[in-house]
C-alpha positions, 0 to 999 in steps of 0.5 A: 259841891257840898252834900248835907244831910239833915236827919231829924226827929219831931214829935210836935212838928217843931224840929221839923219846922226848924229842919225845913227852914235850915234846909232852905238856908243850906239850899240858898247858900248853893249846897245840895241837901236832903231832909231825912226823918230819922225813922227812914235813916241808916248809917249807910244812908249817910255815906255819900254827905260831906257834912251832917246835921242832927235835929232832935227836941229835948224830951223828958228830963232833957235827953234826946227822944229815946224810942227812936232818935237815941238808938239811931245816934248811938248806932252812928256816932262811933262813925262821925270821927272827922265829920263836919256836924251841926245839931239843932232842936226845940225845947219846951222847958230847961236851960238846954242841958240836952244840947249841952250834953249832945255837943259834948257827946258829938265831940266825944266821937271825933266829930268836927262840931259846927258852932253850938247847937241851935235850939228854939223854944217851942215853935220857931216864929218869924225870927226863929225860922230866919235863925234856922235859915242862917244857921244852915247857910253858915254850915255850908261855909264851915 
């Protein structure tokens, strides 16, 4: 059985809303999943999971959130080699550069990156929530 951890950071609730919709898609596709706020996660927390999904919004000059998420991701990225990984997050400005950089960084770690990262401008509307559910369900098949 697929066991998927969905780890996220959310400042305004937009990325959390994405994580929750993605989780619905994962479970509707028959996988076991857990939502984990990054502040409650460690490298040991991730050990039992076959697949990992990371969610973080774009911050500042299109970078990952710098006080909690970036230090966490820096700590675990060397352990991602061979893991199936998906990325997602919300943004309020820019063109998605933070996601492209994050995708490259994840691939450079040796992870098996699923598709392009899912990005949604601001809070997901009903179409955005549907996109999140589909993204989660498709990751189960990956």
